[in-house]
C-alpha positions in Angstrom: 75.4 -13.5 36.7 76.9 -10.0 36.3 74.5 -7.2 37.2 74.5 -4.2 34.7 72.5 -1.1 35.4 71.7 1.0 32.3 70.6 4.6 33.1 68.7 6.1 30.2 66.2 4.4 27.9 66.9 6.3 24.7 68.5 4.9 21.6 71.9 4.1 23.1 70.5 2.9 26.4 68.1 0.5 24.7 70.9 -0.9 22.5 73.2 -1.2 25.5 70.6 -3.0 27.6 69.7 -5.4 24.8 73.3 -6.3 24.1 74.3 -6.7 27.8 71.3 -9.0 28.2 72.1 -11.0 25.1 75.6 -11.5 26.6 74.1 -13.1 29.6 74.1 -10.2 32.1 71.3 -9.4 34.5 70.2 -5.9 33.4 68.2 -3.1 35.0 67.1 -0.4 32.6 66.2 2.8 34.3 64.3 5.5 32.5 62.7 8.7 33.9 59.9 8.7 31.2 56.8 6.4 31.3 58.3 4.4 28.4 61.6 4.1 26.7 62.5 5.6 23.3 60.6 8.9 23.7 63.2 11.0 21.8 63.3 8.4 19.0 59.7 9.3 18.2 60.6 12.8 17.2 63.7 12.1 15.1 63.7 12.8 11.4 60.4 14.7 11.8 58.8 11.6 13.1 60.2 9.3 10.3 63.5 8.4 12.0 66.5 8.6 9.7 68.3 6.0 11.8 71.6 5.9 9.9 73.3 6.8 6.6 75.2 4.9 4.0 77.8 7.7 3.7 79.9 7.2 6.9 82.7 9.6 6.1 84.3 10.6 9.5 83.8 14.3 8.5 80.1 13.9 9.5 81.1 13.4 13.1 82.6 16.1 15.4 84.7 15.4 18.5 87.9 16.3 20.2 89.0 12.6 19.8 88.1 11.6 16.2 90.4 8.6 16.3 88.2 6.9 18.9 85.0 7.9 17.1 86.4 6.2 14.0 87.4 3.1 15.9 83.9 2.8 17.5 82.1 3.2 14.2 84.3 0.6 12.6 83.6 -1.9 15.4 79.8 -1.6 14.9 79.4 0.0 11.5 76.3 1.1 9.5 76.1 -2.4 7.9 75.8 -4.1 11.3 73.2 -1.5 12.4 71.1 -2.3 9.3 71.4 -6.0 9.9 70.5 -5.6 13.6 67.2 -3.8 12.8 66.3 -6.1 9.9 66.6 -9.0 12.4 64.2 -7.1 14.7 61.7 -6.8 11.8 62.5 -3.4 10.2 62.2 -3.1 6.4 64.8 -0.6 5.5 64.0 2.2 3.0 66.9 3.9 1.3 66.4 7.5 0.2 69.7 8.5 -1.5 71.7 6.9 1.3 69.5 8.2 4.1 68.0 5.1 5.7 64.5 5.0 7.3 62.1 2.3 8.5 59.9 1.2 5.6 56.8 2.3 7.6 58.0 5.9 7.5 57.3 6.1 11.2 59.8 6.6 14.0 57.5 4.7 16.3 58.4 1.5 14.4 62.0 1.8 15.5 61.1 2.5 19.1 58.6 -0.4 19.1 60.9 -3.1 17.8 63.5 -2.1 20.5 60.9 -2.3 23.2 59.6 -5.6 21.9 63.2 -7.0 22.1 63.5 -5.7 25.6 60.3 -7.5 26.5 61.6 -10.7 24.8 64.6 -10.5 27.1 62.4 -9.9 30.1 64.0 -12.8 31.9 67.3 -10.9 32.1 66.1 -7.2 31.7 64.2 -5.5 34.4 62.5 -2.3 33.3 62.2 0.6 35.8 60.3 3.3 34.0 59.0 6.6 35.4 62.0 6.4 37.7 64.4 9.3 38.2 68.0 8.5 39.3 69.2 10.8 42.0 72.8 9.7 42.5 75.4 7.1 41.3 78.1 6.0 43.7 80.7 3.3 43.7 81.6 1.5 47.0 84.3 -1.1 46.5 83.5 -3.2 43.5 79.8 -2.3 43.7 77.8 0.5 42.1 74.8 1.9 44.0 72.2 3.8 41.9 69.9 5.7 44.1 66.3 6.6 42.9 63.4 8.0 44.9 62.1 4.7 45.8 65.0 2.2 45.6 68.7 1.8 45.5 69.9 -0.6 42.7 73.2 -2.4 43.0 75.4 -3.8 40.3 78.9 -4.6 39.2 78.6 -2.3 36.1 76.8 0.9 35.2 76.2 2.3 31.7 75.4 6.1 31.6 73.3 6.6 28.5 71.3 9.6 29.8 71.6 11.8 26.7 72.5 15.5 26.5 70.5 18.6 27.5 69.0 18.9 24.0 65.2 18.5 23.7 64.4 18.5 27.4 60.7 17.8 26.6 61.7 14.2 25.8 63.2 13.8 29.3 66.8 14.6 28.3 67.9 17.1 30.9 71.7 16.5 31.2 71.6 14.4 34.4 74.4 12.2 33.1 76.8 15.1 33.1 76.2 15.4 36.9 76.7 11.7 37.5 79.9 11.7 35.4 81.4 14.6 37.3 80.5 13.0 40.6 82.5 10.0 39.6 85.5 12.1 38.7 85.1 12.7 34.9 85.5 15.9 33.1 82.8 17.4 30.8 83.3 19.9 28.0 80.4 22.3 28.7 77.5 21.3 26.5 76.0 23.8 24.1 73.1 23.6 21.6 73.8 22.1 18.2 71.7 21.3 15.1 69.5 24.3 15.7 68.6 27.7 14.3 70.7 30.9 14.9 69.9 34.4 15.9 70.9 37.3 13.6 71.2 41.1 14.3 70.0 42.4 10.9 66.7 44.3 11.1 65.5 42.9 7.7 65.4 39.4 9.1 61.7 40.0 9.9 61.0 40.9 6.3 62.4 37.5 5.3 60.4 35.4 7.8 58.8 32.4 6.2 61.0 32.5 3.0 62.8 29.3 1.9 65.6 29.3 -0.7 68.5 27.1 -1.7 71.9 28.6 -0.8 75.5 27.9 0.0 76.1 28.7 3.7 79.5 29.9 4.7 80.3 30.4 8.3 83.1 33.0 9.1 84.6 33.0 12.6 86.7 36.1 13.2 86.7 36.7 9.5 88.1 33.2 8.7 86.1 30.6 6.8 85.2 27.8 9.3 82.9 25.6 7.3 80.5 25.6 4.4 77.2 23.7 3.7 74.6 23.8 1.0 70.9 23.2 1.0 67.6 24.9 1.7 67.8 27.8 4.1 64.7 28.9 6.0 64.4 32.5 7.2 62.7 33.1 10.5 61.7 36.1 12.5 64.7 35.5 14.8 67.3 34.7 12.1 68.2 31.6 10.1 67.2 28.0 10.1 67.2 25.0 7.8 69.5 22.0 7.5 72.6 23.8 6.2 72.3 26.3 9.1 71.8 23.4 11.6 75.0 21.8 10.3 77.1 24.9 11.1 75.3 25.8 14.4 77.6 23.7 16.6 80.6 25.8 15.5 78.6 28.9 16.1 77.7 27.8 19.7 81.3 27.1 20.5 82.7 30.2 18.8 80.3 32.6 20.5 81.0 30.9 23.9 84.7 31.8 23.2 83.8 35.4 22.5 84.5 35.2 18.7 82.6 37.0 15.9 80.3 34.9 13.7 79.0 35.9 10.3 77.0 33.7 8.0 77.2 34.5 4.3 74.5 33.1 1.9 75.4 32.5 -1.7 72.0 32.4 -3.4 73.5 31.5 -6.8 76.4 29.2 -6.0 76.6 27.9 -9.6 77.2 31.4 -11.0 80.0 34.0 -10.6 79.4 37.6 -9.8 80.3 38.5 -13.3 77.8 35.9 -14.7 75.1 37.3 -12.5 75.9 40.9 -13.7 75.4 39.7 -17.3 72.1 38.1 -16.4 70.9 41.3 -14.8 72.0 43.4 -17.7 70.3 41.1 -20.2 67.1 41.5 -18.1 67.1 45.1 -19.1 66.0 44.2 -22.7 62.7 42.9 -21.5 62.1 44.3 -18.0 63.0 47.9 -18.7 59.6 49.2 -17.8 59.4 47.1 -14.6 60.4 48.3 -11.2 60.9 46.9 -7.7 60.7 43.2 -7.1 59.0 42.7 -10.5 62.4 42.8 -12.0 63.5 39.7 -10.2 60.4 37.7 -10.8 61.5 34.1 -11.5 64.7 34.4 -9.6 63.7 34.9 -5.9 60.6 35.1 -3.7 59.3 38.7 -3.5 60.4 39.2 0.2 63.9 38.1 -0.7 64.0 40.3 -3.7 63.0 43.3 -1.6 65.9 42.7 0.9 68.4 42.2 -2.0 67.4 45.5 -3.6 67.5 47.4 -0.3 70.9 46.1 0.6 72.2 46.9 -2.9 71.0 50.5 -2.4 68.4 50.2 -5.3 65.0 51.8 -4.7 62.1 49.5 -5.3 60.5 52.4 -7.1 63.3 52.6 -9.6 62.6 51.3 -13.1 65.0 48.7 -14.6 65.9 51.1 -17.5 67.2 53.5 -14.9 69.6 51.1 -13.3 73.3 51.7 -13.8 76.0 49.1 -14.3 77.1 49.8 -10.7 73.5 48.9 -9.6 73.8 45.6 -11.3 77.2 44.9 -9.8 76.0 45.7 -6.3 72.9 43.5 -6.7 75.0 40.6 -8.0 77.3 40.9 -5.1 74.4 40.7 -2.7 73.1 37.6 -4.4 76.5 36.0 -3.9 77.1 37.3 -0.3 74.0 38.0 1.7 75.5 38.5 5.1 74.1 38.0 8.6 75.9 38.8 11.9 75.1 36.0 14.4 74.7 36.6 18.1 73.4 33.3 19.4 72.0 29.8 18.8 68.5 28.8 19.8 68.2 27.1 23.1 68.2 23.4 24.2 64.5 23.3 23.7 64.9 23.6 19.9 68.3 21.9 19.6 68.4 18.3 18.3 71.7 17.5 20.0 74.5 19.2 22.0 78.2 19.8 21.3 80.4 18.9 24.2 80.1 16.2 26.8 82.2 13.7 28.6 85.8 13.6 27.4 86.5 10.6 25.1 90.2 10.7 26.3 88.9 9.5 29.7 87.7 6.2 28.2 89.5 2.9 27.7 89.2 2.8 23.9 86.3 1.1 22.2 85.1 -0.7 25.3 83.4 2.6 26.2 84.6 1.9 29.8 85.9 4.7 32.0 89.7 4.8 32.4 89.1 6.2 35.8 86.3 4.2 37.3 86.4 0.4 36.4 82.9 -0.9 35.6 81.5 2.5 34.5 80.6 2.8 30.8 79.3 5.6 28.6 77.1 5.7 25.5 75.4 8.1 23.2 74.9 11.9 23.4 76.4 12.1 26.8 79.8 11.8 25.3 81.8 14.6 23.4 80.5 13.5 20.0 77.9 15.2 17.8 77.0 14.3 14.3 75.6 16.2 11.3 72.0 15.9 10.2 71.4 12.7 8.3 71.3 9.8 10.8 74.8 10.3 12.2 73.8 11.0 15.8 71.7 7.8 15.9 74.5 5.8 14.3 76.8 7.0 17.1 74.1 5.9 19.6 73.8 2.4 18.1 77.6 1.9 17.9 78.5 3.2 21.3 75.5 1.6 22.9 76.3 -1.8 21.3 79.9 -1.7 22.6 79.1 -0.4 26.0 76.5 -3.2 26.5 78.8 -6.0 25.2 81.8 -4.9 27.3 79.8 -4.1 30.4 78.5 -7.7 30.4 82.1 -8.7 30.7 82.6 -12.2 32.0 79.2 -13.2 30.6 80.5 -13.0 27.0 
């Protein structure tokens, strides 16, 4: 019976251990936390958006998109849904975003743990156990922990990234991969908030508003997203900001300039907004300050817009010029923030970067450099957008790593 050692009991590690055991391998699942699936408990604000019906490849970012596409086709969203339905999950569909019917992430973690327990005859669980080193001697891997050295013919590294270290994900897998000869694109925080220089960011703290987010890198449009932006004392947050943050991390690391423009009225042109503001003069002429923009924006946001347009909050609407209306309309269409950083690993949901996919033997997830070594999940150079994509990558890569690591037992 082939011995497979899975290092990491997160989403990809649990999937890999289950599939290797189902293929007949003798599995050891090593996890540094007291129980497996800890990071799953906090995904989707505790509700666990575990996949998405829209599986367009654009939702995944990697230096080797061809392999990402091949992996996802081998174990697609439909198979993920079927897998969890077999384990007892009732799937709730919210406009293509799939959740457990219970609305609790713990349900996902629990059904995986129960399946591991069902396979207890072939899966040995080693929790609260930290791996110190991974070596290969001949055809045998030796995985050293503080209290024991585990031996096996195959090892699956599913240790996660450096994101969310409170869940036990501290980037150990990068060290193990490097020690075995692999190259790692330096990991950086992704799916997180960004820091802005502008002094008026403090005025906006706590405001939420819908906007089109455009990221400019060295004055060139990099990417655009749309949704609810959240202003914070440090800068910008919210899902559309999270979506562009991985590009911000990498650009700033390369010494490039990053600017985020917010279009607060994406359905209107500057000219249309000018006309709206001019029409307001007929019934808001006696108003001044933020009262003029009542019904359009929260008061804090109106204050910033007026200030940036050079219009005194004490100035009555009847005193505005056409130029005032034009400048204000332009600010509504392009409220700019100069970005100097992303929030750290503690706040990031995932990382950009990781083990190079070009060093794998295709969809088997096996190392092209070290036979018997497999990879799965966030440790690899793949990061997805918000919406269940990072978990789908975990399920797909974990499934394939487990099946192929079991090898002769298939």
